[in-house]
Each structure stands twice: as C-alpha cells, then as structure tokens.
C-alpha positions as CSV (number, residue, x, y, z in Angstrom):
1,M,11.6,9.6,-6.4
2,E,9.8,10.1,-9.7
3,L,7.1,12.5,-8.7
4,L,4.9,11.9,-11.7
5,E,5.1,8.1,-11.2
6,V,4.1,8.4,-7.6
7,I,1.2,10.7,-8.4
8,K,0.0,8.3,-11.2
9,S,0.2,5.4,-8.9
10,L,-2.3,7.1,-6.5
11,S,-4.7,8.3,-9.2
12,N,-7.4,5.9,-8.3
13,E,-9.8,5.9,-5.4
14,T,-9.1,2.3,-4.4
15,R,-5.3,2.9,-4.4
16,L,-5.8,5.9,-2.2
17,N,-8.0,3.8,0.1
18,I,-5.3,1.1,0.2
19,L,-2.7,3.7,1.3
20,K,-5.1,4.9,4.0
21,W,-5.8,1.4,5.2
22,L,-2.1,0.5,5.3
23,K,-1.4,3.6,7.4
24,D,-3.2,2.0,10.3
25,P,-4.0,-1.6,9.4
26,F,-5.3,-2.5,12.9
27,A,-8.1,0.1,12.4
28,Y,-9.2,-1.3,9.1
29,F,-8.6,-5.0,9.1
30,T,-9.8,-7.7,11.5
31,A,-7.6,-9.5,14.0
32,E,-8.0,-12.7,11.9
33,E,-6.7,-10.9,8.9
34,L,-3.6,-9.5,10.7
35,G,-0.9,-11.4,12.3
36,E,2.1,-10.9,14.5
37,E,4.2,-9.9,11.5
38,T,1.8,-7.1,10.3
39,N,4.0,-4.3,11.7
40,E,7.1,-5.8,10.0
41,L,5.6,-7.2,6.8
42,G,2.4,-5.3,6.2
43,V,-1.0,-6.7,5.1
44,C,-1.5,-9.7,2.7
45,V,-2.8,-9.0,-0.8
46,S,-5.8,-11.3,-0.3
47,D,-6.9,-9.3,2.8
48,I,-6.5,-6.0,1.0
49,A,-8.6,-7.4,-2.0
50,K,-11.3,-8.5,0.4
51,K,-11.5,-5.1,2.1
52,A,-11.6,-3.4,-1.4
53,G,-14.3,-5.8,-2.6
54,M,-12.2,-6.5,-5.7
55,S,-10.5,-9.6,-7.1
56,V,-7.0,-10.5,-5.9
57,P,-5.5,-10.1,-9.5
58,T,-6.9,-6.5,-9.8
59,V,-5.6,-5.5,-6.4
60,S,-2.3,-7.2,-7.0
61,D,-2.0,-5.1,-10.2
62,Y,-2.8,-1.9,-8.2
63,L,-0.2,-2.8,-5.6
64,K,2.5,-3.6,-8.2
65,T,1.9,-0.2,-9.7
66,M,2.2,1.4,-6.3
67,S,5.3,-0.7,-5.5
68,A,7.0,0.3,-8.7
69,A,6.5,3.9,-7.8
70,G,8.0,3.2,-4.4
71,I,4.9,4.3,-2.4
72,V,4.5,0.8,-0.9
73,I,7.0,-2.0,0.0
74,A,6.3,-5.6,-1.0
75,T,7.6,-8.5,1.0
76,R,7.2,-12.1,-0.1
77,K,6.7,-14.8,2.5
78,G,6.1,-18.2,1.2
79,Q,3.3,-18.0,-1.3
80,W,1.9,-14.7,0.1
81,T,2.9,-11.2,-0.6
82,Y,2.5,-8.5,2.0
83,Y,2.4,-4.7,1.5
84,K,3.2,-1.8,3.8
85,R,3.6,1.9,3.2
86,N,7.0,3.4,2.4
87,E,6.8,6.1,5.1
88,K,10.1,7.7,4.1
89,L,8.9,8.2,0.5
90,I,5.5,9.5,1.7
91,Q,7.3,12.0,4.0
92,D,9.6,13.1,1.2
93,L,6.5,13.5,-1.1
94,A,4.7,15.6,1.5
95,T,7.8,17.8,1.9
96,L,8.2,18.1,-1.9
97,I,4.6,19.2,-2.3
98,K,4.8,21.6,0.5
99,N,8.0,23.2,-0.6
100,E,7.8,23.1,-4.4
101,L,4.3,22.8,-5.6
C-alpha cells in the first residue's frame, strides 16, 4: 500500500462520501439502484454519480483514482463498471494510522 496515494485518493469530500456510501450501499441507495449482485460486485458508477449529484465522467475519474490507490475494487460487467470497498486495504490503513502515525 502506498500510504500517500491512498490519502491523496481520499482528499476530496465526494470521494470520502463515496467510501461511506459503499460501506453500506443498502442504507444509501434505493432498491431499484441495487441488484442481487451488489454484495459481490458493488454499486454501478451511474448510481454513484446520481447519488453524488455529479456527472458520470467526473465520478468515474474519482473512482479510477481511488481504484488506482487500491481503496476500491472495480468490476466490469458488460458495459457497466461496479465499485466496492477494498476492506482489507481499509483495515490495513486503519492499523497503520493507529500504530505509526
């Protein structure tokens, strides 16, 4: 894990909100936006963009940055890309902050 890259990827209120929303998608997105594959795949970019009140390209760019840092995991299914949290990296980050910073 590149600590600086992870921190940079979260240095935006919308990105922090996205991470929060992905922690419990069923609390933040409607049943119509979520499907049976939500637990496995995550939430579709278009639904995240709608929730954020931003364009899909902007949110896609945010998510690509977060994915490159490893904080979220992208899964492509057909023409759609889904994102979910990388819980292992988040736990490792929490431990690193607690123990070293």
